[in-house]
N, C-alpha and C positions, 0 to 999 in steps of 0.2 A: 940701307939694304943689307941683308945677311949674305955675306960672301961664301959661307960654307955650303949653301944650296943653290941650285940652278934657279929654282922657282920658290916664291914665298907669296903669302896673301898680300894683296895691295893695301898699303897703309894710308892711302888717301881717303877721301870721303866718298868716292864713287861706289855706287851700289846698284845692283840690277835685280830684275824679278827673279826670285828663287824658283828653279825647276820643280821643286817639291811643294811648297806652300803657296807660291804665287806672289808673295809679298816682296817689295823692293828692298831686300835685305841681304842680297846675295853679293859676297865679296869675292872677286876673281883672283886666281893665282897669276902672278906676273913673272916675266923673265927678269932676273935680278941684274942682267947685263944690259938689256935693251929697254927695260921698262914697259914692255908690251905684254898684254894678257896672253896666256897660252891658248885658251879656248873659252867660248862663251858658256860652256857647261862645266868648266873646271874651276871649282871654288867651294866656299862654305857659307851656309846661311848663318847670320849672326844671331838668329832667334834661338839661342842655346837651349832654352827651357821649353820651347814650343815645337820647333822643327828640327834644328841641328843637322840638316842635310849636309853632307860633305862628300865631295868627289874630287880626290887628290890627283895631282899629275901622274903619280905612279899607277893609279888605277886606270887613268885615261890611256896611257901608253899601252898597258896591258890589254885593255878591252879592244884596242885598235891594231894590235899586233905591230906596234912601232918600237923599234930597238932604240933604247935611250942611250945617248952619247952626251956626256956632260960638256964636251968641247963644241958640240954642234949648236948652231943658233937656230932654234925652231921657229918657224913662222906659220904656226897652225891657226893663229887667231882669226875668228870670224866675228864681225861686228854683231852684237846682240840684236835680234829682231824683237821688239817689244810687242808681242802678241797678247791681246787681252785674254785672260783665263776664261775658258768657256763656262757659261753659267748653267747649272743643272736645269733639266727640263722635268717639271713635276707633273704627276698624275692628278687629274681632276678629282676632287674629294667625292663627288657623286659616283663616279665610276668605281672608286674604292669602296664606298659604302654598299653599293649594289651587290658586291661580290661576297659580303659577309653573311652569307645564308646558303641554303641548299646543301647542307652537309650530308644529307641522306643520299646525295648524288656524288659525293666526294670520296673516291676510293681510299685515299690515305687515311682520311679521318675515320671512315668506317673500319679500316684495319686497326686503327689505334683504339677505337671503341671496343673492338673484339679482343684486344690483348692487354689493355690497361684500364685502370679505374676510370669510369665515366666522368666523375668530378674532376679528376686530374686532367683528362683530356679537354674538358670544357674550359677549365682554367687556362690551359695552354693555348686553346683556340682564341680566347679573349686577350691573353697577354701578347701574343704574336700577331693578332689580327689576320688569322688565316683566311684566305678567300677561296671561292669555288668558281671555276671557269667552265663555260659551255664550249670553249674552243675545241676541246676533246671531251667526249662523254666520260665523266668521272675525274676530270682533271682538277688539280689544286693550284692556287696562286700563293706564292711566297712573296708577300709585300716587303720591300725594303724601305723602312721608314727611318729617317735620320734623327740625330739627337735633338733637333729642333722641331721634330714632329711632322716634317714635310715628306711626302710620299715620292721617293726617288725613282722606284722602279717596281715592276710586278713580274715575277718569274713563273711561268706556267709549265708544269710538269705533270706526267701521268704515272700512276703507280698501280700495281696489282693489288686488288682488294683483299686477296687471301694471303699473299706472302709479305706484302708491304714493300716489295722491291720495285725499282723503277722499270717501267715498260719502255724499252729502247727501240723496239721495232714494231711498227714503222715510224714511231715518234721519237727517233734518236736526236732530233734537233729541238733544243730548248726554245720555246716561244716566249717572246717578251711582249708585255702589254703595250709598250712603246711602239712596237712594230705593227701591232693591230690597229692602233690609234694613229699610225703614221706620224709619230712624233720623232724629234731628233734622238740620236742614240743616248740612252740614259747615262747619267753619272752615278755609278753604283755607290752603295754604302753597305755596312754589315746588315745581314738579316738579324733583326733583334736590337739594332743600335738604339732605337727609341727608348729602350728599357734602361739605358745608362743615366738618363736625366733624373737627378734627385735620388739616385740609388748608389750607395757606396759599397755594395757587395763586391767581392773579387770577381774577376771576369774569366770565362773559359771560352776558347774559340775553337770550334771544329770546322771542317770543310762543308759538310752537308747540312741543309736546313732541317731535314728529317732527323738527323742525329741531334741537332741542338734542341729540337722539340722534345724528344724522348729523354735526352740527358737532363733537361730541366725538370722532368717528372722524378727522375731518380735523385738528383742532387740539387734542390731548390736554393741552397745556400750560395750558389753561383749565378751570375748572369750569363746565360749561354748564348753566344753569337755564332753565326756561320759566315764564313768567308765566301761561300758560293762556289767553291772549287779550289784546287791546289794553288792556282795562280792568283787567287782573289785576295791574298795577303799582301798588301803594298803600303808604302809609307803615307801616301795621300789618304788612303781609307782609314789608316790607324791614327790619324791626328785626334780623333775623339777619345783615344785611350790615354792621353797625356796624364801622367802622374798616378795611373791606376795599377793595381796588382793584376797581372795577366798570366794565364797559363795557356799554352797552345797544345791541342791534341790533333797532330797531323794524321791523316790516314796512312795506312800501311804503304811503305815505299817512299813516304814523303818526309820522314823524320829529318834526314840530313839537310834537305832543301830548306825546311821550315826552321831548322837550327841556325842556318846561316842568315836567314831573314830575321831571326830573333836578335842577332848581333846588331843589325841595322836599326832595330826598334828599341834597343836597350837604353838609348838616351831619351826616349819618349816615355817609357813606362818600365816598371819592374816586371820582367818577363821570364817565364820558365817554360821549357818544352818538355812535355811528358811523353814517354815512349811506350805506354802501356798497350795502345792500339797496335803499334809496331810489333810488339811481342806476342799479342793475342789477336792475330789478324783474321778473324772470321766475323761475319756480320752478326752471328748470334752472340759471340762474346762481346762485340762492340756495343750491342744494344743492352746488354746486361751489366753495364758498369756499376760496380758497387760503390755507394757513396762514401765508404771508408777509404777507398783508394783515391778519391778525387781531392787530394790535398796538395798544397804548394810545397 
C-alpha cells in the first residue's frame, strides 16, 4: 500500500465492468487504510490503448460536493451491480432501403441540388445513405450506420427547401424511426461512422448532419462525421476513433465544452479542436468553409 495517498488503485486481481466500454477490466480505487473500495464508479479501465476510462477519487469528491479530509475514513463504497450492457436495437434493412428514394420530395436534398453541383450532391446521397421520410411532407432521414454496417438509428428532420434551414415550428421535436416502429430507444453512433471502415483519411467531426454533408463536398480529403448535437460527443460513441487523426469543429458557443471533451478523448485518438466556426459564427460562413482552412 502507498502510505502517501488516501486512495490508490487496487493491486489485487479483482476487476469489474468498465462504465465506459463495458469490459470486465475496471480496477477500483481502494482506501489504503481499510482496504475497502471508495465507490463502484471510481477507478480506471486497464484497456489503456482502447478505452482508458479514468474516474479518480478527486473528481468523485468534486462532482458530489464532498469535502475531502485525509484523516476521515470514508465509507462510500457500494457493491457493484453487474448489469449487462444493453444491446443496440437495429433498424430492419428493408425499412432502410425503402427510404433511399423520393428525393424530389426531400426539401433538404432539393436545397442542395439548387446550391451545389448535382454530381457532388448525388455522391453525398450515396455515401451517407440519405433517406426520405413521409412522416412530414419533405422530411429527410439521417441514418446512423455504425462501423460494422449495422443501422443503429434514423433521425427524421424537416428543412426549408429555399433557405436550407431547419423548420422548428411546429416540428421542433426530432422524430426517431425507432419511435415510429415502436422499438427500444436507439443506441446512437456517429452520422457517417460507416465511412471509417477501410478508410484511413483524417476525420473531421461537426455537430450537424447537414454541415457534415456540405463540408464533405468542400473538403473530400476528410471523413466528415456528425455528433448529432452538442451533447453527442461522448466516450462510448468515440471508441470507433481509436488511433485516428481527428479534428473537432464545434458550433459557435461550444468551443470550450468540446475542448474539455477533447482532453478526455486524447488517449483514444490524436485530436485537435478548431475554432474557425467560433470566430466566424454565421451560417453563411459556416457553409462556405474553404478547403485550405481545413488543416490539422
